C-alpha beads as a LAMMPS data file, in Angstrom:
LAMMPS data file: protein, C-alpha beads

173 atoms
172 bonds

1 atom types
1 bond types

-500.0 500.0 xlo xhi
-500.0 500.0 ylo yhi
-500.0 500.0 zlo zhi

Masses

1 110.0

Atoms # bond

1 1 1 151.979 -125.122 15.037
2 1 1 148.991 -124.075 17.148
3 1 1 147.167 -127.459 16.995
4 1 1 149.190 -130.156 16.465
5 1 1 152.811 -129.393 17.582
6 1 1 151.301 -127.680 20.933
7 1 1 148.001 -129.756 21.315
8 1 1 146.305 -126.642 21.025
9 1 1 147.938 -125.423 24.291
10 1 1 149.562 -122.245 22.665
11 1 1 150.212 -120.332 19.640
12 1 1 152.864 -119.977 17.339
13 1 1 154.549 -120.211 13.458
14 1 1 157.522 -119.254 11.267
15 1 1 157.523 -117.138 8.402
16 1 1 160.104 -118.403 5.742
17 1 1 160.671 -116.893 2.518
18 1 1 163.217 -115.399 0.238
19 1 1 165.114 -112.375 1.042
20 1 1 163.270 -109.965 -0.778
21 1 1 160.255 -110.602 0.812
22 1 1 161.569 -111.429 4.389
23 1 1 163.083 -108.200 4.278
24 1 1 159.890 -106.162 4.974
25 1 1 158.698 -108.091 7.706
26 1 1 162.248 -108.510 9.459
27 1 1 161.850 -104.297 9.410
28 1 1 158.763 -105.002 11.236
29 1 1 160.218 -107.352 13.431
30 1 1 163.425 -105.022 14.209
31 1 1 160.888 -101.800 15.339
32 1 1 158.206 -104.023 17.349
33 1 1 160.059 -106.843 18.467
34 1 1 159.523 -110.698 18.271
35 1 1 158.754 -113.022 21.452
36 1 1 158.079 -116.391 22.548
37 1 1 158.165 -117.616 26.046
38 1 1 160.225 -120.023 27.560
39 1 1 157.075 -121.894 28.427
40 1 1 155.861 -121.957 25.229
41 1 1 159.033 -122.780 23.666
42 1 1 158.991 -125.739 26.231
43 1 1 155.689 -126.495 25.237
44 1 1 156.490 -126.618 21.816
45 1 1 159.532 -128.575 22.255
46 1 1 157.252 -131.671 24.437
47 1 1 154.598 -131.222 21.351
48 1 1 157.342 -132.214 18.804
49 1 1 158.335 -135.253 21.024
50 1 1 154.779 -137.068 20.926
51 1 1 153.756 -135.363 17.326
52 1 1 154.017 -138.542 15.071
53 1 1 151.815 -140.726 17.859
54 1 1 149.202 -137.621 18.158
55 1 1 149.147 -137.485 14.397
56 1 1 148.557 -140.775 13.910
57 1 1 146.169 -141.170 15.992
58 1 1 144.305 -137.794 15.054
59 1 1 144.053 -139.649 11.146
60 1 1 143.272 -142.942 12.592
61 1 1 140.575 -141.711 14.156
62 1 1 139.123 -138.688 11.400
63 1 1 139.323 -142.015 9.055
64 1 1 136.873 -143.830 11.163
65 1 1 134.880 -141.040 12.333
66 1 1 134.533 -139.786 7.714
67 1 1 133.606 -143.605 7.289
68 1 1 131.075 -143.237 10.232
69 1 1 129.753 -140.749 8.828
70 1 1 129.577 -141.874 5.322
71 1 1 127.412 -144.714 5.860
72 1 1 124.695 -142.608 8.133
73 1 1 121.469 -141.880 6.513
74 1 1 121.332 -138.391 8.009
75 1 1 124.804 -137.510 6.057
76 1 1 124.518 -136.577 2.511
77 1 1 128.256 -136.471 1.966
78 1 1 131.618 -136.615 3.355
79 1 1 134.587 -134.743 2.405
80 1 1 137.481 -136.113 3.549
81 1 1 140.256 -137.513 1.197
82 1 1 141.310 -140.786 2.421
83 1 1 137.788 -142.002 1.607
84 1 1 137.376 -143.528 -1.372
85 1 1 134.464 -141.310 -2.342
86 1 1 136.523 -138.214 -2.072
87 1 1 137.225 -136.704 -6.009
88 1 1 140.904 -136.530 -4.885
89 1 1 141.216 -140.399 -3.458
90 1 1 143.531 -141.172 -5.348
91 1 1 146.358 -138.705 -5.053
92 1 1 145.638 -138.577 -1.274
93 1 1 146.517 -142.207 -1.368
94 1 1 149.719 -141.687 -3.102
95 1 1 150.821 -138.661 -1.106
96 1 1 149.169 -139.075 2.611
97 1 1 151.345 -142.404 3.159
98 1 1 151.214 -141.819 7.067
99 1 1 147.474 -140.571 7.234
100 1 1 145.466 -137.868 6.688
101 1 1 144.324 -134.664 8.308
102 1 1 142.702 -134.098 11.329
103 1 1 139.369 -132.384 10.323
104 1 1 136.748 -132.987 7.599
105 1 1 133.501 -132.150 6.332
106 1 1 130.036 -133.175 5.489
107 1 1 126.718 -131.928 4.600
108 1 1 123.272 -133.067 6.235
109 1 1 119.772 -132.109 4.660
110 1 1 119.085 -129.675 7.717
111 1 1 118.797 -125.671 8.495
112 1 1 121.520 -124.235 10.220
113 1 1 119.339 -123.623 13.235
114 1 1 118.321 -127.088 13.736
115 1 1 121.947 -128.562 12.902
116 1 1 123.305 -125.391 15.676
117 1 1 119.964 -126.808 18.451
118 1 1 120.688 -130.582 17.846
119 1 1 124.536 -129.890 18.778
120 1 1 123.998 -127.897 21.311
121 1 1 121.697 -130.206 23.358
122 1 1 124.117 -132.885 22.575
123 1 1 126.288 -135.224 25.042
124 1 1 128.066 -138.504 24.418
125 1 1 128.607 -139.811 27.692
126 1 1 129.036 -143.526 25.560
127 1 1 132.165 -142.353 23.876
128 1 1 135.096 -143.741 24.195
129 1 1 137.368 -142.166 21.666
130 1 1 140.439 -139.637 23.124
131 1 1 138.952 -136.489 23.862
132 1 1 135.339 -137.417 25.388
133 1 1 134.657 -137.267 28.748
134 1 1 131.353 -138.418 30.636
135 1 1 130.625 -134.925 31.246
136 1 1 130.902 -132.499 28.416
137 1 1 131.264 -135.071 25.625
138 1 1 132.886 -134.672 22.494
139 1 1 135.447 -131.759 22.272
140 1 1 135.136 -131.690 18.454
141 1 1 134.303 -128.836 17.479
142 1 1 131.626 -128.317 14.997
143 1 1 131.646 -125.385 12.306
144 1 1 128.964 -124.333 9.449
145 1 1 131.210 -122.871 6.573
146 1 1 128.798 -120.089 5.586
147 1 1 126.390 -119.302 8.073
148 1 1 123.641 -119.774 5.481
149 1 1 121.961 -122.880 4.083
150 1 1 123.930 -124.815 1.125
151 1 1 123.446 -126.642 -1.624
152 1 1 125.147 -130.258 -2.445
153 1 1 124.958 -132.668 -5.237
154 1 1 124.017 -135.978 -4.507
155 1 1 125.589 -138.841 -6.644
156 1 1 122.777 -138.666 -9.110
157 1 1 123.593 -135.148 -9.816
158 1 1 120.200 -133.448 -8.490
159 1 1 121.192 -130.684 -5.386
160 1 1 120.102 -130.801 -2.107
161 1 1 119.634 -128.274 0.857
162 1 1 121.123 -128.294 3.778
163 1 1 123.751 -127.348 6.113
164 1 1 127.517 -127.925 5.489
165 1 1 129.702 -128.802 8.930
166 1 1 133.615 -128.812 9.732
167 1 1 134.360 -131.273 12.524
168 1 1 137.665 -130.942 13.701
169 1 1 139.366 -134.129 15.969
170 1 1 141.436 -132.447 18.799
171 1 1 143.286 -135.839 19.971
172 1 1 145.385 -134.877 22.684
173 1 1 147.666 -137.539 24.785

Bonds

1 1 1 2
2 1 2 3
3 1 3 4
4 1 4 5
5 1 5 6
6 1 6 7
7 1 7 8
8 1 8 9
9 1 9 10
10 1 10 11
11 1 11 12
12 1 12 13
13 1 13 14
14 1 14 15
15 1 15 16
16 1 16 17
17 1 17 18
18 1 18 19
19 1 19 20
20 1 20 21
21 1 21 22
22 1 22 23
23 1 23 24
24 1 24 25
25 1 25 26
26 1 26 27
27 1 27 28
28 1 28 29
29 1 29 30
30 1 30 31
31 1 31 32
32 1 32 33
33 1 33 34
34 1 34 35
35 1 35 36
36 1 36 37
37 1 37 38
38 1 38 39
39 1 39 40
40 1 40 41
41 1 41 42
42 1 42 43
43 1 43 44
44 1 44 45
45 1 45 46
46 1 46 47
47 1 47 48
48 1 48 49
49 1 49 50
50 1 50 51
51 1 51 52
52 1 52 53
53 1 53 54
54 1 54 55
55 1 55 56
56 1 56 57
57 1 57 58
58 1 58 59
59 1 59 60
60 1 60 61
61 1 61 62
62 1 62 63
63 1 63 64
64 1 64 65
65 1 65 66
66 1 66 67
67 1 67 68
68 1 68 69
69 1 69 70
70 1 70 71
71 1 71 72
72 1 72 73
73 1 73 74
74 1 74 75
75 1 75 76
76 1 76 77
77 1 77 78
78 1 78 79
79 1 79 80
80 1 80 81
81 1 81 82
82 1 82 83
83 1 83 84
84 1 84 85
85 1 85 86
86 1 86 87
87 1 87 88
88 1 88 89
89 1 89 90
90 1 90 91
91 1 91 92
92 1 92 93
93 1 93 94
94 1 94 95
95 1 95 96
96 1 96 97
97 1 97 98
98 1 98 99
99 1 99 100
100 1 100 101
101 1 101 102
102 1 102 103
103 1 103 104
104 1 104 105
105 1 105 106
106 1 106 107
107 1 107 108
108 1 108 109
109 1 109 110
110 1 110 111
111 1 111 112
112 1 112 113
113 1 113 114
114 1 114 115
115 1 115 116
116 1 116 117
117 1 117 118
118 1 118 119
119 1 119 120
120 1 120 121
121 1 121 122
122 1 122 123
123 1 123 124
124 1 124 125
125 1 125 126
126 1 126 127
127 1 127 128
128 1 128 129
129 1 129 130
130 1 130 131
131 1 131 132
132 1 132 133
133 1 133 134
134 1 134 135
135 1 135 136
136 1 136 137
137 1 137 138
138 1 138 139
139 1 139 140
140 1 140 141
141 1 141 142
142 1 142 143
143 1 143 144
144 1 144 145
145 1 145 146
146 1 146 147
147 1 147 148
148 1 148 149
149 1 149 150
150 1 150 151
151 1 151 152
152 1 152 153
153 1 153 154
154 1 154 155
155 1 155 156
156 1 156 157
157 1 157 158
158 1 158 159
159 1 159 160
160 1 160 161
161 1 161 162
162 1 162 163
163 1 163 164
164 1 164 165
165 1 165 166
166 1 166 167
167 1 167 168
168 1 168 169
169 1 169 170
170 1 170 171
171 1 171 172
172 1 172 173
């Protein structure tokens, strides 16, 4: 519930399951207690009111970004389920009828050190998407999947050296 329900403002969750699996968890809760503060409950309730609109905007933004990255010459591959190039695109189109996730993976032919140096020096005052401002640039998070260089296959089947990155769209209202 952290990222989407509360727009990243607090942490919360739910534990669900059959009685046999829940018994040890309930024993732990009885011994140590569980408490979600009133302010967090209010943030979750307010977040649920605008969740549909925020998820719709997040999905549209992620699709546009995935398409832009896929067309960029420095990007070898983009992994986003609503791109026709994704291996599970046909399944995603069938089940993700109201939009896709707010994060994607992409591969560049650069060492992690070069990628991190570029990212930390990057500002984007011309960015007009939600979640950006002219001082800090985009608020998207970039993560290296392994911390090491990896290999990816090109469309011709040959391997390319480089780095996989995860970009999460933190769209907020």
